[in-house]
C-alpha positions as CSV (number, residue, x, y, z in Angstrom):
1,X,0.0,0.0,0.0
2,X,1.5,3.3,-1.1
3,X,0.6,6.6,0.4
4,X,1.6,9.8,-1.5
5,X,2.7,11.9,1.4
6,X,3.7,14.8,-0.9
7,X,0.0,15.7,-1.2
8,X,-0.8,15.7,2.6
9,X,-1.0,18.8,4.6
10,X,1.1,19.4,7.8
11,X,-1.9,18.5,10.0
12,X,-2.5,15.3,8.0
13,X,1.2,14.3,8.2
14,X,1.1,14.9,12.0
15,X,-2.0,12.8,12.3
16,X,-0.5,10.0,10.2
17,X,2.7,10.1,12.2
18,X,0.7,9.8,15.5
19,X,-1.3,6.9,14.1
20,X,1.9,5.1,12.9
21,X,3.6,5.5,16.3
22,X,0.5,4.2,18.1
23,X,0.3,1.2,15.8
24,X,4.0,0.4,16.2
25,X,3.6,0.5,20.0
26,X,0.6,-1.8,19.8
27,X,2.5,-4.3,17.7
28,X,5.5,-4.2,20.0
29,X,3.3,-4.7,23.1
30,X,1.4,-7.6,21.4
31,X,4.7,-9.3,20.5
32,X,6.0,-8.9,24.0
33,X,2.8,-10.2,25.5
34,X,2.7,-13.3,23.3
35,X,6.3,-14.1,24.2
36,X,5.5,-13.6,27.9
37,X,2.8,-16.3,27.6
38,X,5.5,-18.9,27.2
39,X,6.5,-18.3,30.8
40,X,4.8,-19.4,34.0
41,X,5.4,-18.4,37.6
42,X,8.0,-20.8,39.0
43,X,9.8,-21.3,35.7
44,X,13.6,-21.3,35.9
45,X,15.1,-18.8,33.5
46,X,18.3,-17.2,32.4
47,X,18.8,-13.6,31.6
48,X,21.6,-11.2,31.0
49,X,21.4,-7.5,32.1
50,X,23.3,-5.1,29.8
51,X,27.0,-5.2,30.5
52,X,26.7,-7.9,33.2
53,X,27.1,-11.7,33.3
54,X,24.2,-14.1,32.7
55,X,22.0,-14.7,35.8
56,X,19.8,-17.6,36.7
57,X,16.6,-17.3,38.6
58,X,12.9,-18.2,39.1
59,X,10.0,-16.2,37.9
60,X,7.9,-15.0,40.8
61,X,5.5,-12.6,39.0
62,X,4.7,-11.3,35.6
63,X,2.4,-8.9,33.9
64,X,1.9,-7.6,30.3
65,X,5.3,-5.9,30.0
66,X,7.7,-7.4,32.5
67,X,8.6,-10.4,34.7
68,X,10.0,-10.4,38.2
69,X,12.8,-12.9,38.8
70,X,14.5,-13.8,42.0
71,X,18.0,-14.8,41.1
72,X,19.9,-17.7,42.6
73,X,21.8,-15.0,44.6
74,X,18.6,-13.6,46.1
75,X,18.4,-10.5,44.0
76,X,15.0,-9.3,42.8
77,X,15.2,-8.3,39.1
78,X,12.5,-6.9,36.7
79,X,12.9,-7.3,33.0
80,X,11.3,-8.3,29.7
81,X,14.0,-10.3,28.0
82,X,14.2,-13.7,29.6
83,X,15.4,-16.6,27.7
84,X,13.7,-20.0,27.4
85,X,12.7,-21.7,30.6
86,X,14.7,-24.8,31.5
């Protein structure tokens, strides 16, 4: 589907931009939610915070966007990028 944006007014372009951003956010949230459905409370998972070594832990809570994991070292971590349960 092609849209000729050269013919759109500034107001129409702003509206189109807002609608595109909203749609992209929705798609991102939907994808994250579907990935989260693979996990259950009590699953053992691995994850790697940016710039830190990989951690192991157990999921204690999850919602639409994030999971809460208690690491084997006793730390409580929130995140959205856990790897497969094992």
